[in-house]
Structures are given as structure tokens and as C-alpha cells.
MARGUTOR-98581 format. One record per residue (C-alpha): residue in one letter; residue number from 1; x, y, z. Coordinates in steps of 0.1 Angstrom, whole numbers, plus 5000, padded with zeros to 4 digits. Example, Ala and Ser with C-alpha at 12.3 -4.5 7.8 and 13.67 -1.06 7.14 Angstrom:
A;1;5123;4955;5078
S;2;5137;4989;5071
end
This chain:
X;1;2329;5769;2884
X;2;2294;5751;2878
X;3;2284;5716;2885
X;4;2254;5707;2859
X;5;2239;5671;2855
X;6;2234;5657;2824
X;7;2210;5632;2809
X;8;2227;5604;2819
X;9;2228;5610;2853
X;10;2263;5627;2854
X;11;2279;5654;2871
X;12;2299;5678;2844
X;13;2320;5709;2855
X;14;2310;5738;2838
X;15;2334;5767;2834
X;16;2318;5809;2846
X;17;2320;5828;2815
X;18;2348;5850;2813
X;19;2340;5884;2824
X;20;2346;5911;2795
X;21;2384;5933;2804
X;22;2375;5965;2822
X;23;2397;5991;2805
X;24;2415;6011;2834
X;25;2402;6039;2843
X;26;2424;6074;2831
X;27;2448;6093;2850
X;28;2432;6125;2866
X;29;2446;6153;2848
X;30;2466;6180;2869
X;31;2485;6209;2866
X;32;2522;6207;2864
X;33;2544;6214;2893
X;34;2558;6245;2890
X;35;2589;6256;2896
X;36;2598;6298;2903
X;37;2635;6305;2894
X;38;2649;6336;2905
X;39;2677;6352;2892
X;40;2703;6376;2907
X;41;2708;6415;2908
X;42;2713;6431;2941
X;43;2689;6460;2947
X;44;2668;6451;2913
X;45;2659;6419;2932
X;46;2633;6438;2948
X;47;2613;6428;2919
X;48;2609;6394;2929
X;49;2583;6408;2951
X;50;2558;6423;2928
X;51;2554;6388;2905
X;52;2549;6369;2937
X;53;2521;6393;2947
X;54;2505;6384;2914
X;55;2509;6353;2914
X;56;2491;6350;2950
X;57;2464;6370;2934
X;58;2458;6349;2908
X;59;2459;6319;2933
X;60;2489;6302;2914
X;61;2509;6287;2942
X;62;2547;6275;2931
X;63;2556;6241;2940
X;64;2590;6248;2951
X;65;2613;6280;2942
X;66;2650;6286;2937
X;67;2670;6313;2935
X;68;2703;6332;2926
X;69;2721;6362;2946
X;70;2695;6388;2954
X;71;2667;6356;2945
X;72;2676;6335;2970
X;73;2670;6360;2997
X;74;2640;6366;2986
X;75;2629;6328;2976
X;76;2638;6319;3011
X;77;2614;6345;3030
X;78;2593;6331;3004
X;79;2593;6298;3011
X;80;2595;6304;3047
X;81;2555;6312;3042
X;82;2555;6349;3040
X;83;2530;6364;3022
X;84;2538;6387;2989
X;85;2525;6419;3016
X;86;2550;6403;3040
X;87;2579;6405;3015
X;88;2573;6433;3007
X;89;2569;6451;3042
X;90;2601;6437;3050
X;91;2615;6452;3020
X;92;2605;6484;3029
X;93;2623;6479;3068
X;94;2647;6464;3055
X;95;2680;6488;3064
X;96;2709;6489;3043
X;97;2735;6487;3065
X;98;2722;6447;3065
X;99;2742;6448;3029
X;100;2770;6473;3039
X;101;2790;6451;3063
X;102;2824;6461;3052
X;103;2857;6447;3065
X;104;2894;6448;3051
X;105;2897;6439;3016
X;106;2934;6428;3025
X;107;2926;6399;3053
X;108;2890;6390;3037
X;109;2895;6384;3001
X;110;2866;6409;2997
X;111;2852;6443;3005
X;112;2825;6429;3028
X;113;2819;6406;3052
X;114;2784;6399;3044
X;115;2775;6386;3081
X;116;2750;6412;3083
X;117;2730;6396;3056
X;118;2728;6362;3069
X;119;2720;6368;3103
X;120;2690;6396;3092
X;121;2679;6361;3071
X;122;2682;6339;3103
X;123;2657;6362;3125
X;124;2637;6370;3098
X;125;2634;6327;3097
X;126;2639;6326;3136
X;127;2663;6305;3127
X;128;2650;6277;3106
X;129;2668;6258;3083
X;130;2665;6255;3046
X;131;2652;6220;3048
X;132;2628;6230;3076
X;133;2607;6254;3053
X;134;2574;6254;3043
X;135;2580;6253;3001
X;136;2608;6236;2994
X;137;2632;6258;2980
X;138;2674;6254;2963
X;139;2697;6285;2967
X;140;2721;6285;2944
X;141;2761;6290;2950
X;142;2797;6284;2932
X;143;2825;6265;2948
X;144;2855;6287;2945
X;145;2874;6255;2942
X;146;2865;6238;2915
X;147;2840;6260;2900
X;148;2807;6242;2904
X;149;2773;6249;2913
X;150;2760;6239;2942
X;151;2724;6240;2951
X;152;2717;6243;2991
X;153;2687;6226;3002
X;154;2697;6218;3036
X;155;2715;6239;3063
X;156;2721;6272;3077
X;157;2694;6294;3057
X;158;2713;6324;3064
X;159;2747;6312;3052
X;160;2732;6300;3023
X;161;2722;6330;3011
X;162;2755;6349;3019
X;163;2771;6327;3000
X;164;2750;6324;2972
X;165;2754;6368;2971
X;166;2793;6370;2975
X;167;2799;6385;2946
X;168;2842;6381;2939
X;169;2857;6407;2948
X;170;2832;6426;2966
X;171;2816;6404;2993
X;172;2848;6378;3010
X;173;2841;6343;3001
X;174;2817;6318;3025
X;175;2834;6289;3041
X;176;2810;6260;3045
X;177;2819;6223;3056
X;178;2850;6232;3045
X;179;2849;6247;3009
X;180;2847;6282;2995
X;181;2814;6294;2982
X;182;2810;6328;2963
X;183;2783;6340;2941
X;184;2754;6313;2921
X;185;2751;6341;2892
X;186;2784;6330;2877
X;187;2772;6292;2871
X;188;2737;6301;2865
X;189;2722;6344;2872
X;190;2689;6329;2870
X;191;2685;6287;2883
X;192;2661;6276;2858
X;193;2680;6242;2855
X;194;2683;6244;2892
X;195;2645;6247;2895
X;196;2638;6215;2868
X;197;2668;6195;2888
X;198;2644;6202;2918
X;199;2613;6183;2903
X;200;2593;6213;2884
X;201;2577;6204;2856
X;202;2571;6241;2843
X;203;2596;6271;2851
X;204;2589;6308;2855
X;205;2621;6328;2852
X;206;2622;6360;2866
X;207;2656;6378;2851
X;208;2665;6409;2866
X;209;2700;6412;2854
X;210;2711;6450;2844
X;211;2724;6453;2811
X;212;2758;6472;2799
X;213;2752;6511;2801
X;214;2771;6536;2775
X;215;2785;6556;2806
X;216;2806;6540;2831
X;217;2833;6545;2857
X;218;2867;6532;2861
X;219;2875;6523;2897
X;220;2884;6493;2907
X;221;2851;6481;2922
X;222;2827;6494;2892
X;223;2849;6480;2868
X;224;2846;6445;2881
X;225;2811;6445;2889
X;226;2804;6453;2851
X;227;2826;6423;2841
X;228;2809;6403;2858
X;229;2778;6421;2840
X;230;2794;6409;2811
X;231;2802;6375;2823
X;232;2765;6369;2829
X;233;2751;6381;2800
X;234;2758;6353;2778
X;235;2755;6329;2807
X;236;2721;6340;2814
X;237;2708;6332;2775
X;238;2717;6302;2781
X;239;2698;6297;2810
X;240;2671;6313;2805
X;241;2663;6291;2768
X;242;2650;6264;2791
X;243;2627;6280;2813
X;244;2590;6275;2800
X;245;2580;6315;2810
X;246;2608;6343;2810
X;247;2597;6374;2820
X;248;2621;6402;2825
X;249;2606;6431;2847
X;250;2612;6470;2831
X;251;2641;6484;2856
X;252;2657;6508;2837
X;253;2669;6534;2861
X;254;2672;6511;2888
X;255;2707;6502;2894
X;256;2719;6470;2914
X;257;2731;6496;2943
X;258;2697;6516;2947
X;259;2683;6499;2974
X;260;2661;6534;2976
X;261;2641;6524;2945
X;262;2626;6495;2964
X;263;2587;6505;2958
X;264;2596;6511;2920
X;265;2612;6476;2917
X;266;2582;6459;2933
X;267;2560;6478;2910
X;268;2579;6469;2877
X;269;2579;6433;2891
X;270;2541;6430;2893
X;271;2537;6453;2859
X;272;2559;6424;2844
X;273;2539;6394;2856
X;274;2504;6407;2849
X;275;2519;6407;2812
X;276;2532;6373;2812
X;277;2500;6357;2829
X;278;2482;6344;2795
X;279;2512;6331;2788
X;280;2517;6313;2822
X;281;2484;6303;2823
X;282;2489;6281;2791
X;283;2516;6265;2804
X;284;2497;6251;2837
X;285;2468;6234;2817
X;286;2461;6202;2831
X;287;2481;6176;2817
end
């Protein structure tokens, strides 16, 4: 407020001019948060490592990662801070006994316990729990009691991966906190929606599911796995429709139990990610 002297010797109060309104500065542009959704497919899951290697080479760092079954195994290792090269080294050194932990189905409701898988994961992570890993990670499993998907983000990393990988009839259901859990692929073979729920603004989905071959065996285990594949195909189409980029590595000739083809699967993942790089970069333009 200003005081001015009038011609009569009196004081007059004058208001200072109102400053012009300054428009707020626009928010700085930033790339959207990228979520990586890694699907299930047993031995075909090594392809996820090739995808991660290309992302790393191109300087693309996901903000979070979610995984189902084999995808959950790669997800937690990646979330622990392992590089693409370290992931490949771990894959090549992994012994098949990790996945062939046989037990009696009469007493355990499955052919495999999965204990060895849980122990291996926790050893690789130095017993860190999910919430202690470097990158936010979600591991999808299915509650056998109510059929709902449960995304584990806290707790025992090895147990969560074991639950997410427990194919019904092949692996025993995994008890956690009084509930029994089986393969997350029953609700989402590729956890796209779950990655969105974790905060992803763009989702890169990696589908490693196998198609149906014309020739197949009719023993109990293979019929069960084929039935699981048939059910998963319909669910998968719905899940992948919600992804911003969905890639499918060319894994023809690599079966779900073909652990000897690890390097081929990794190479297929690299090739697929390289093909989809332009599409992914377009999705990651600053907003």
C-alpha cells in the first residue's frame, strides 16, 4: 500500500497495481512407467532372459516386473539386481534336479514337491524376501480354494515362485498362511493386468506359451499338460489384449520340458525383442 500527499495537504492511500498472473510452468515430460509381464511356459521361460538382455543393452529399465510360473522365476532373479549376463549364467548352470523333485502323488496330490526349486531361488537371492529386492516384483499364483489369482509382493521369494509354478497334478499345491496355491497360469498365463495393478503405465508382455501339436501322447501326465495348454490359450488371448506391446519369441521345437535348449530359448528371446524395439520405443515416448 502507498501513501500520497494531495493538493490539500491530506494523505491518500493508493493500492499498488495488481501483478499480472503468471501461468504455472508445464509439468516436465517424462517417460511412462514400464512394467514387464513375463509369462509361464516351463523350460521355454529361458527366452525371458534374452528379452531382458536386449532391454539392458538399449538402456531400457522397467520400473517393475510381474511373473507367472517360469516367468516368476526370471522375474525375481531380475528384480534381485542380476544383469542379463548373470541371468544367462545362472540359467546355464542350473541343474535339472531343481525341477525334478519327485514325490509320491498319493500323499502329496502331485508328482513333484517343488522344494528344490524354492531352495534354489532363495539361495540365489541370499534369502531376501520379495519386498527386499531391488525392483518391485509381483509373483502370481492361484488360490486353490476360491480360484482367485493372488499376487505375492511380500514374503518368502522361493515359496512364492514355487506356488506360481505348481502345475496342478504335476506339482503339489503349496501351503502359504493356511491357503493352498497352484500355478498362476490358471488365472493369467501372462500377468498383464497384475503389472498394471502394480503401477505400470505401459506393459511389455512376453508370451512363451506353447501351441498344440498334431501328435501327442495319451499318458496321464501329458494329457493333463495338454488340457492345461488348451485352457490357457483362451485366457491368454484376453490377458494379452491389455498389453501395450506383446511379443512372442519363436520357440518352435522347444518343449516345456526341453531344458537342454536353454541357449536356443535365450537367443529366441533376444531376436523377438529386437524385432519389437521400434514399437516399444514408440510406447515409451515422454508424456
